C-alpha positions in Angstrom: 22.0 52.2 -11.4 20.2 52.2 -8.1 17.0 52.3 -10.1 17.7 48.9 -11.7 18.5 47.4 -8.2 15.1 48.7 -7.0 13.3 47.3 -10.0 15.0 43.9 -9.5 14.0 43.8 -5.9 10.4 44.6 -6.8 10.5 42.0 -9.6 11.8 39.2 -7.3 9.3 40.1 -4.6 6.5 39.8 -7.1 5.3 43.4 -6.8 6.7 45.0 -10.0 4.3 46.4 -12.6 4.2 45.5 -16.3 5.9 48.7 -17.2 8.8 48.0 -14.8 9.2 44.5 -16.1 9.5 45.9 -19.6 12.2 48.3 -18.5 14.1 45.4 -16.9 13.7 43.4 -20.1 15.0 46.2 -22.3 17.9 46.8 -19.9 19.0 43.1 -20.0 18.6 43.0 -23.8 21.0 46.0 -24.2 24.7 46.3 -24.0 25.3 48.6 -21.1 24.7 46.0 -18.3 26.7 46.6 -15.1 28.9 43.7 -14.0 26.9 43.2 -10.7 23.7 42.7 -12.8 25.2 40.2 -15.2 24.0 37.3 -13.1 20.4 38.2 -13.9 20.8 38.3 -17.7 20.0 34.5 -18.2 16.7 35.0 -16.3 15.5 37.6 -18.7 17.0 35.9 -21.7 14.9 32.8 -21.0 11.7 34.8 -21.6 12.8 35.8 -25.1 13.7 32.2 -26.0 10.4 30.9 -24.6 8.4 33.3 -26.8 10.0 31.8 -29.8 9.0 28.2 -28.9 5.7 27.3 -30.4 3.3 25.0 -28.5 2.8 21.6 -30.2 -0.5 21.1 -32.0 -2.7 18.6 -30.3 -4.1 15.9 -32.5 -6.8 13.5 -31.3 -7.3 10.0 -32.7 -10.3 9.4 -34.8 -13.3 7.7 -33.2 -13.6 4.0 -33.9 -16.7 3.0 -35.7 -19.1 0.9 -33.7 -20.1 -2.6 -34.8 -23.6 -2.8 -35.9 -26.1 -3.7 -33.2 -27.0 -6.9 -34.9 -23.5 -8.3 -34.7 -23.2 -7.3 -31.0 -26.5 -9.1 -30.2 -25.3 -12.2 -31.9 -22.1 -12.1 -29.9 -24.0 -11.7 -26.7 -26.3 -14.5 -27.6 -23.4 -16.9 -28.4 -21.6 -16.1 -25.2 -24.7 -16.6 -23.1 -25.5 -19.9 -24.8 -21.9 -21.1 -24.1 -22.2 -20.1 -20.5 -25.5 -22.0 -20.1 -24.0 -25.1 -21.8 -21.0 -25.0 -19.4 -23.3 -24.8 -16.4 -25.4 -27.7 -17.7 -22.3 -29.9 -18.2 -20.9 -29.0 -14.7 -24.2 -29.7 -13.0 -24.6 -33.1 -14.7 -21.0 -34.1 -13.7 -21.7 -33.1 -10.1 -24.9 -35.3 -10.1 -23.0 -38.2 -11.6 -20.2 -37.9 -9.0 -22.7 -37.9 -6.1 -24.4 -41.1 -7.5 -21.1 -43.0 -7.7 -19.9 -42.2 -4.1 -21.5 -42.9 -0.8 -22.9 -40.0 1.3 -20.2 -40.3 4.0 -16.6 -40.4 2.8 -13.3 -39.2 4.2 -9.8 -39.3 2.7 -7.1 -40.2 5.2 -3.5 -40.2 4.1 -4.6 -40.5 0.5 -7.0 -43.4 1.1 -10.8 -43.3 1.0 -12.5 -44.2 4.3 -16.1 -45.0 4.0 -16.6 -46.4 7.5 -18.0 -43.6 9.6 -16.8 -45.2 13.0 -13.2 -45.5 11.8 -13.1 -42.0 10.4 -14.5 -40.6 13.6 -11.8 -42.5 15.7 -9.1 -41.2 13.4 -10.4 -37.6 13.7 -10.6 -37.9 17.5 -7.0 -39.3 17.6 -5.7 -36.4 15.4 -7.5 -33.8 17.6 -6.0 -35.2 20.8 -2.5 -35.1 19.1 -3.1 -31.5 18.0 -4.3 -30.6 21.5 -1.0 -32.0 23.0 1.1 -30.0 20.5 -0.8 -26.8 21.4 -0.5 -27.5 25.1 3.3 -28.1 24.7 3.7 -24.9 22.7 1.7 -22.9 25.4 3.9 -24.3 28.1 6.9 -22.2 26.8 4.7 -19.1 27.0 3.7 -20.0 30.6 7.3 -20.4 31.6 8.3 -17.2 30.1 5.5 -15.4 31.9 6.6 -16.9 35.2 10.2 -15.8 34.6 9.0 -12.3 33.7 7.1 -12.1 37.0 10.1 -13.4 38.9 12.4 -10.9 37.2 10.0 -7.9 37.4 12.5 -5.0 37.8 9.8 -2.7 39.3 9.0 -5.2 42.0 12.6 -5.8 42.8 13.3 -2.1 43.0 10.3 -1.6 45.3 11.5 -4.4 47.6 15.1 -3.0 47.6 13.8 0.5 48.4 11.7 -1.0 51.3 14.8 -2.8 52.6 16.9 0.4 52.4 14.3 2.4 54.2 14.1 -0.3 56.9 17.8 -0.3 57.3 17.8 3.5 57.5 15.1 3.6 60.2 17.0 0.9 62.2 20.3 2.7 61.8 18.8 6.0 63.1 17.5 4.4 66.2 
């Protein structure tokens, strides 16, 4: 059955012809299969079972009918009118709110401050406090940078190498 081995090799290498594949199929459908070829029987049996499986029939949903153009226009008109109405109400409320309050107003700790001078003093005080906080937080970074420079391993190794070289040259003399 060296012929079947050659056909199997050609088949799995993808170079077998249609006639050779039919011979393999007939061989594995028969009863005289050698024991060393039994492992290939399921491969060729799959092809027979797949032939029997029918592909499902595709059905597509029916198209929905469109609304008449008149109904669509009415909906667009109503939505547009509602949007214009909402804009008009919002604009009128904004104008009313501006007329009730002074031009300059700041809220500090939940209280309304109308005096511009007091509001400016409070803002300057808060900015100076913020500046102090930032300055204190940067101090830690400055200290870390100084420590990093002091503990610079490359610098220490260079200095140590220089001292060793100096000692070597003094020892040789």
